[in-house]
N, C-alpha and C positions, 0 to 999 in steps of 0.2 A: 821261648819261654822266659818270662821275667823271673829272675831269682828272688826269693824271699829270704831276707837275712834274719836269722835267729841267733841268739847267743850260742856259743859252743859249750857253755857250762854243763848242760845236760849230757851231751855226748862225752865230755870228760868224766863226769860223775859215773856214767854207765861204764866207761872204760875202767875206771878205778874199781867199781864194784865187781865187774867181771874178772879183773885181775885178782882181786881178793878171793873170789870163789875158786879160781883156778890154782892159785899158788900159796894161799895163806898157811897151808899145812906144811909146805915145803921150804919156805924161806920167811925171813922177817921182812914184811912189806912196809918199807919206810917211804917218806915223801920223796926221797931221792930216787928210790927204785921206781916209784910211780911217775916221777918226772921223766925218767928215762923211757919208760914204755909209752907214755902219752905224748912226749915232746913238748910238755908244758912246764913252765918255770916252777920250781919246787915251792916257792912262796904261794903261788896260785893253787898248787896242789894242797898245801896245808889249809888254805881258806876253804877249799872244797871239802876236804876231810872234816873240818869243823862243822860245816853245814850238814854233811851226812851223819856226823855224830849227833848233832842237835836233833835230827829227824829220827834218831834211834836205829839207823841202819847198820852202823859200825860202832866198834869201840876201839879206842887207842890204848894200847897196853902201857901201863906205867912200869917203869923199871926196865923191863926187857925191850920195850919199844915196839914199834910196828902197829899196824892196824889189822883188824879182822872183822868179819861180818858178825853182826849181833842178831840179825833177823834172817829167817830162812828166805832164800831167793824166790821161792814160789809165793811168798807173802808180800813182796815188794813189786809194785807196778811201775811202769814207766811214768805214769802220771804222778805217782808218789815222789819219784826221783825229780821230775820236772818241778813239782811244787816245792821240793826241799831246796833246790839250788838256784832257781830263777828268782829274779826280783819281783816280789808279789805286787809292788806298786806300779810295775810296768804293764801296759796293755799287751796282749799277745799279738794283736794286729793293730797297727797304728793308723789313725786317720791323719792325713797331712794337715798341718796346722793352720795354714793361711790361704784357703781357697778364696778367690775373688768373689765376694758376695754380691757385687754389682753385676756379675755375669749370671745369667739364668742357670747354667750348669753348676757354677761355683756356689750359688745360693742353695741349690737343691742337693748337692752331693752328700752332705752329712746325713740328711734325712733318708736318702736312698741307701746308704751303706751301713748306718748304725745297726740296724736289726740284723742285716746279713753278717756283719763282722762278729756279732755276738753268737749267732747261730753257727758260724764256721768254727768259732772257738769251742763251743760246746761239742760239736762233732769231733774235733781233734782231741779234746780232752777225754771224750768217751772212748775213742779208739785207743788212746794211750792207757786207759784203765784196763783194757782187755789184754795187754801184753805185760808179762811178768819178767823179772830179772832171770828167772829159771828158763823161760822161753828163749830169751836172748842168749843165755849160756849154752843151751842146746844148739841153737843156730851157729854160735861161735865154734862149738866143737865140730860141727859139719864143715865149716869154712876151713878150720885148721886141717882137717883130714883131706879136703880138696887141694889145699896148697902145699901139702907135704907128702 
């Protein structure tokens, strides 16, 4: 199977949001705490926190510090998270840029794939719309129970 590379921004954002849901009542959740749990540099965590704040999912407490959820987990879909943190100018699936148009296959490939790529993107986004942060939180709770 050929691996498809996507940015890890969405998985990091989901990790952050799940951590907040699990621990925001128990501890002050700072970018350093989140960097530790995700294994991602604190600077990148702060950038992701700003994107999540801009989307209205979290708030960053002034004075006391730390982040907390602003929206209920059942009202945040994976698609919402994806759209909040991924670069909206980037295509979800990329067409290679320089097919040889002198070759019959190279000349036809864009026309063949364009419609499919858009349809696949629509299917993926539709599936992402069906899963909420609450769904993922419940799955995480099951995983924690299995592993401990």
